[in-house]
C-alpha positions as CSV (number, residue, x, y, z in Angstrom):
1,M,25.4,4.5,5.8
2,N,26.9,1.6,3.7
3,N,25.1,-0.8,5.7
4,L,21.9,0.9,5.2
5,L,22.1,1.1,1.5
6,S,23.4,-2.0,1.4
7,L,20.3,-3.9,3.5
8,K,18.0,-1.7,1.4
9,E,19.9,-2.7,-2.2
10,K,19.2,-6.7,-0.8
11,L,15.8,-6.2,0.1
12,Q,14.8,-4.5,-3.1
13,A,16.5,-7.4,-5.2
14,A,14.6,-9.9,-3.3
15,L,11.8,-7.9,-4.1
16,D,12.5,-7.2,-7.9
17,V,13.1,-11.4,-8.1
18,I,9.6,-12.0,-7.1
19,T,7.4,-9.3,-8.2
20,T,8.5,-9.8,-12.4
21,R,4.6,-9.9,-13.0
22,K,4.2,-7.6,-15.9
23,D,1.6,-6.5,-14.7
24,G,2.8,-4.9,-11.2
25,S,0.4,-6.6,-9.1
26,P,2.1,-6.8,-5.2
27,I,3.1,-10.2,-4.2
28,T,1.7,-11.7,-0.8
29,N,3.7,-13.8,1.3
30,L,1.1,-16.7,0.2
31,Q,2.5,-16.5,-3.1
32,I,5.9,-17.5,-2.7
33,D,7.4,-20.3,-0.4
34,A,7.6,-20.2,3.6
35,T,12.1,-19.7,2.9
36,T,11.4,-17.1,0.5
37,A,8.9,-15.1,3.1
38,T,11.4,-15.8,5.8
39,E,14.3,-14.3,4.0
40,L,11.9,-11.5,3.0
41,E,11.1,-10.7,6.7
42,Q,14.3,-11.1,8.0
43,L,15.9,-8.5,5.6
44,T,12.7,-6.2,6.4
45,T,13.5,-6.2,10.1
46,E,17.1,-5.6,9.8
47,L,16.3,-2.4,7.3
48,E,14.0,-1.4,9.7
49,S,16.6,-1.4,12.6
50,C,18.6,1.3,10.6
51,N,15.6,3.4,9.6
52,P,16.9,6.5,9.2
53,H,13.6,8.5,10.1
54,P,13.2,6.5,13.2
55,H,10.6,9.4,14.4
56,P,9.3,10.3,10.7
57,L,6.1,12.1,12.5
58,A,7.8,14.5,14.1
59,N,11.2,15.0,11.5
60,A,10.2,13.3,8.2
61,I,6.6,13.4,7.8
62,D,6.9,15.4,4.4
63,L,8.6,12.3,2.6
64,L,5.0,10.6,3.5
65,A,3.4,12.8,0.8
66,G,2.9,11.5,-2.8
67,C,2.2,8.2,-4.8
68,W,3.3,5.0,-3.2
69,Q,3.0,1.5,-5.4
70,L,3.0,-1.2,-3.1
71,Q,5.0,-4.1,-3.9
72,Y,5.0,-7.2,-1.4
73,S,2.2,-7.7,1.4
74,T,0.9,-9.9,4.0
75,A,-1.8,-8.5,5.0
76,R,-5.2,-10.2,4.8
77,E,-7.2,-7.9,3.0
78,I,-4.0,-7.7,-0.1
79,R,-4.3,-11.2,0.2
80,S,-8.1,-11.6,-0.4
81,L,-7.6,-9.9,-3.6
82,V,-5.3,-12.6,-4.9
83,N,-7.8,-15.0,-5.7
84,L,-10.7,-12.6,-6.9
85,P,-13.9,-14.4,-8.7
86,L,-15.2,-14.4,-11.8
87,G,-12.0,-14.6,-13.7
88,L,-11.0,-11.1,-13.1
89,K,-6.9,-10.6,-11.3
90,L,-5.5,-7.9,-9.3
91,G,-3.1,-5.3,-11.1
92,Q,-1.1,-2.4,-9.4
93,V,-2.0,-1.1,-5.9
94,Y,-1.3,2.4,-5.2
95,Q,-1.7,4.6,-1.8
96,V,-1.9,8.5,-2.3
97,I,-1.2,11.0,0.3
98,N,-2.2,14.0,1.2
99,V,-0.2,15.2,4.3
100,D,-1.4,18.7,4.1
101,N,-4.9,17.4,4.6
102,K,-4.0,14.1,6.0
103,Q,-6.1,12.8,3.6
104,F,-5.3,9.6,1.4
105,F,-6.6,7.0,-0.6
106,N,-5.9,3.6,-1.6
107,V,-6.3,2.0,-5.2
108,A,-6.5,-1.6,-6.6
109,F,-6.6,-2.0,-10.5
110,V,-8.3,-5.0,-11.6
111,Q,-8.4,-6.2,-15.1
112,H,-10.5,-9.8,-16.5
113,N,-8.2,-12.3,-17.6
114,W,-9.5,-12.4,-21.3
115,G,-9.7,-8.9,-21.3
116,L,-13.5,-8.6,-20.9
117,L,-13.4,-5.7,-19.1
118,S,-11.3,-3.6,-16.3
119,G,-11.9,-1.1,-13.2
120,Y,-11.0,-0.8,-9.9
121,V,-11.6,-0.1,-6.3
122,R,-10.6,2.9,-4.7
123,V,-11.0,3.6,-0.5
124,T,-10.5,7.2,0.4
125,A,-9.7,7.9,4.4
126,S,-8.4,10.4,7.1
127,F,-5.2,9.4,9.2
128,E,-4.1,11.6,12.5
129,P,-0.2,11.0,14.6
130,A,-1.1,8.3,17.3
131,I,-0.4,10.1,20.9
132,E,1.0,7.6,23.1
133,D,-0.1,8.2,26.8
134,S,3.8,7.9,27.2
135,S,4.9,10.6,25.1
136,P,2.7,13.4,24.0
137,V,5.2,13.7,21.1
138,P,4.0,12.0,17.4
139,D,6.2,9.1,16.3
140,K,5.8,6.4,14.1
141,R,2.3,5.3,14.5
142,I,-0.9,6.6,12.7
143,N,-4.5,6.4,13.2
144,V,-6.6,5.4,10.3
145,Y,-10.2,6.5,9.3
146,F,-11.6,5.0,6.2
147,D,-14.8,7.2,4.5
148,K,-15.6,5.6,1.1
149,R,-15.3,2.9,-1.1
150,F,-15.3,3.5,-4.6
151,L,-16.3,0.9,-6.9
152,A,-15.6,1.6,-10.7
153,I,-15.5,0.0,-14.3
154,N,-13.4,1.7,-16.8
155,K,-13.9,-0.4,-19.9
156,I,-15.8,-2.8,-21.3
157,V,-14.2,-5.0,-24.1
158,G,-12.7,-2.0,-24.7
159,V,-14.9,0.9,-24.8
160,H,-14.6,3.3,-22.2
161,T,-17.4,3.5,-19.6
162,P,-17.5,6.9,-18.2
163,Q,-21.0,6.0,-16.8
164,L,-19.6,3.0,-14.8
165,N,-16.5,5.1,-13.1
166,P,-18.0,4.7,-10.3
167,F,-20.9,2.8,-10.4
168,K,-21.6,2.1,-6.7
169,V,-20.4,4.2,-3.8
170,M,-20.5,2.8,-0.1
171,S,-19.1,4.0,3.5
172,A,-15.9,2.0,4.3
173,N,-15.9,-0.5,7.3
174,N,-13.8,0.0,10.0
175,P,-12.5,-1.9,12.5
176,R,-15.2,-3.1,15.4
177,G,-14.1,-1.7,18.9
178,R,-10.8,-0.2,17.6
179,V,-9.1,2.3,15.7
180,A,-7.0,1.2,13.0
181,S,-3.3,1.8,13.1
182,L,0.1,1.7,11.2
183,D,3.2,1.9,12.1
184,I,5.8,3.1,9.6
185,T,9.0,1.2,10.4
186,Y,10.9,2.7,7.6
187,L,10.9,5.7,5.6
188,D,13.2,7.9,2.7
189,E,13.1,9.5,-0.2
190,N,11.9,6.1,-1.9
191,M,10.9,3.5,-0.1
192,R,8.1,2.8,3.0
193,I,7.7,0.2,5.2
194,G,4.8,-0.2,7.3
195,R,3.4,-2.9,9.5
196,G,-0.4,-2.4,10.4
197,G,-2.2,-3.0,14.0
198,D,-1.8,-7.0,13.4
199,G,1.5,-6.8,12.7
200,S,0.9,-7.5,9.0
201,L,3.6,-5.8,6.3
202,F,3.7,-3.6,3.9
203,I,6.4,-2.7,1.5
204,L,5.9,-0.3,-0.9
205,K,8.1,2.1,-3.4
206,K,7.4,6.1,-4.4
207,V,6.7,6.7,-7.9
208,D,6.2,9.9,-9.6
209,A,1.7,8.9,-10.7
210,I,-0.6,6.7,-11.1
211,P,0.5,5.2,-15.0
212,G,-2.3,6.3,-17.1
213,N,-4.8,7.2,-14.4
214,T,-3.4,10.7,-13.0
215,S,-6.8,12.2,-12.4
216,L,-7.3,9.8,-9.6
217,I,-4.5,12.0,-8.2
């Protein structure tokens, strides 16, 4: 137990060092030097090996429920949001999970560097425990099915724009020829680590709600 706490504290301390931005946006491996990225990966791997719930879908699925804020990721879709056009910048990124109906949504907030406008992109999805041929019991992998993508503008030059919230709704893209999946490799009451099907890393922390946007929940 002491080793687990020590590893978690070390990882969180390392994350705190690189996530000092006031806007709370997640950091990707492309925004830090290779040595720091390697150290984060090593700490993450060590913590995953001490996962207090190695079979989270079988005995700790309730811990998934609620609002999670993304702290760090190596995923292509997150890295692509770092360099937005037209003076826009990425803010906080959250995932809100409802385990009862097996649905969730991801929301990424964006704003203009000069405060000209602010808004968000929200993607809704459903999930189900993946059943492997080798075992009929759910373990740590979920299959993900994306549904809708919502584009919204909250404010323009400080003026609320409810008529643009959202201004566009479209079908979300799912991978061609395969089902998107995620392995939950570490889970406790306030930290979650996941690995995508391509090996991409997601580290999230539990929060009470999306600040100022509780209506989204």
